[in-house]
C-alpha atoms as one frame of an Amber mdcrd trajectory, in Angstrom:
protein
  44.789  26.328 -56.569  48.444  27.183 -55.884  49.536  24.973 -52.856  52.976
  23.839 -51.868  54.035  20.779 -49.876  56.625  22.017 -47.446  58.675  20.433
 -44.612  57.325  22.377 -41.529  55.161  21.918 -38.424  51.811  23.576 -38.012
  51.349  25.899 -35.086  49.222  24.518 -32.278  46.312  26.514 -33.496  46.691
  25.302 -37.030  47.088  21.811 -35.668  43.949  21.884 -33.788  42.116  23.560
 -36.694  43.082  20.796 -39.153  41.914  18.099 -36.636  38.601  19.950 -36.010
  37.994  20.202 -39.814  37.950  16.473 -39.971  36.035  15.810 -36.859  38.960
  14.728 -34.643  39.425  15.845 -31.050  41.788  18.700 -30.148  44.767  18.988
 -27.680  45.949  21.686 -25.138  48.411  24.055 -26.566  51.223  22.887 -24.178
  50.770  19.287 -25.272  51.055  20.077 -28.877  54.121  22.357 -28.322  55.795
  19.429 -26.462  54.835  16.830 -28.790  54.928  17.804 -32.410  58.594  18.943
 -32.444  59.475  15.290 -31.498  58.180  13.991 -34.822  60.726  12.384 -37.037
  59.497  13.958 -40.196  56.761  16.290 -41.194  55.122  18.002 -44.112  52.377
  20.629 -44.662  50.188  21.529 -47.472  50.063  25.421 -47.778  47.842  27.399
 -49.856  48.223  31.282 -49.978  49.845  31.054 -46.401  47.033  28.809 -44.948
  47.867  25.274 -43.853  45.277  23.086 -45.650  46.919  19.749 -44.727  49.617
  17.946 -42.973  51.303  14.491 -42.320  53.915  13.359 -39.950  56.123  10.388
 -38.931  56.734   9.465 -35.366  58.763   6.474 -33.920  62.114   5.332 -32.731
  64.064   5.954 -36.147  65.142   2.515 -36.489  62.807  -0.301 -35.798  59.386
   1.385 -35.747  57.858   4.199 -37.729  54.359   5.373 -37.498  52.559   7.505
 -39.972  50.323   9.935 -37.974  48.023  12.857 -38.622  47.454  12.554 -42.314
  44.949  15.361 -42.616  43.660  17.484 -45.542  40.909  19.853 -44.866  37.536
  18.771 -46.412  37.341  21.541 -48.865  40.616  20.662 -50.306  40.237  16.910
 -50.388  40.146  14.742 -53.600  42.685  17.169 -55.283  45.799  15.135 -54.812
  47.118  16.918 -51.808  47.073  13.828 -49.606  48.702  11.747 -52.201  51.568
  14.335 -52.482  52.097  14.450 -48.845  52.161  10.737 -48.513  54.469  10.577
 -51.536  56.955  12.800 -49.330  56.291  10.501 -46.284  57.164   7.343 -48.171
  60.255   9.151 -49.802  61.558   9.872 -46.221  60.952   6.199 -45.322  62.740
   4.909 -48.413  65.899   6.746 -47.185  65.560   6.168 -43.452  63.883   2.944
 -42.570  65.940  -0.161 -42.263  65.436  -3.712 -43.685  62.390  -5.142 -41.684
  61.336  -1.759 -39.992  57.812  -1.823 -39.086  55.723   1.152 -40.671  52.312
   1.555 -39.023  49.438   3.849 -39.409  45.682   3.983 -38.305  43.473   4.688
 -41.182  40.189   6.647 -40.556  37.060   4.465 -41.225  36.550   4.411 -44.887
  40.074   5.799 -45.834  41.844   2.502 -45.855  41.938   2.185 -49.739  44.004
   5.391 -49.861  46.889   3.686 -48.144  46.804   0.274 -49.901  48.727   1.483
 -53.070  51.605   2.415 -50.834  51.901  -1.183 -49.700  49.787  -1.097 -46.455
  47.739  -4.101 -45.443  44.301  -3.752 -44.047  44.015  -5.725 -40.825  42.981
  -8.402 -39.575  44.159 -10.450 -42.468  45.290 -14.161 -42.632  48.678 -13.280
 -40.847  48.007 -10.230 -38.756  45.297  -9.551 -35.941  43.314  -6.317 -35.677
  45.057  -3.103 -34.682  44.247  -1.828 -31.326  43.861   1.544 -29.789  43.277
   3.004 -26.340  42.683   6.550 -25.429  44.701   7.440 -22.250  42.645   9.137
 -19.419  44.615  11.091 -16.769  43.439  11.710 -13.332  42.696  15.260 -14.348
  40.372  14.224 -17.177  38.554  11.586 -14.841  37.736  14.370 -12.471  35.384
  15.999 -14.939  32.620  14.281 -16.844  32.591  14.178 -20.622  31.087  17.291
 -22.507  28.073  15.330 -23.578  27.133  14.152 -20.022  26.658  17.628 -18.512
């Protein structure tokens, strides 16, 4: 395989294809077009013109950085692509994060061990509580029932 890790964002279609490939939900095009360019840093793995992976950093560029959307399409996993993308992410942080900046991420279940060599701690531990997540629902989304209840 002849892939490259490049500093670029996927298109909205590529972004949703990556998310779907690993079983994550998709977003509306206008949401993606507004949100992705606000990333602090981003990389994609490209193989023969096809985006096969991505990773990005979001945050305030000082106190808090958050690693988001580390995705490799299933057919390309376990070939070092995720590691190469994370290496680029960590290189960016080495040059831009400040002393005591908080670097966060939310690992998919079963993928925690991928991040521990980079210095990330599985929570909860003796010092830190559990990470928490909330999926925001808008008035628009509350008006229509979820797909599986129709």
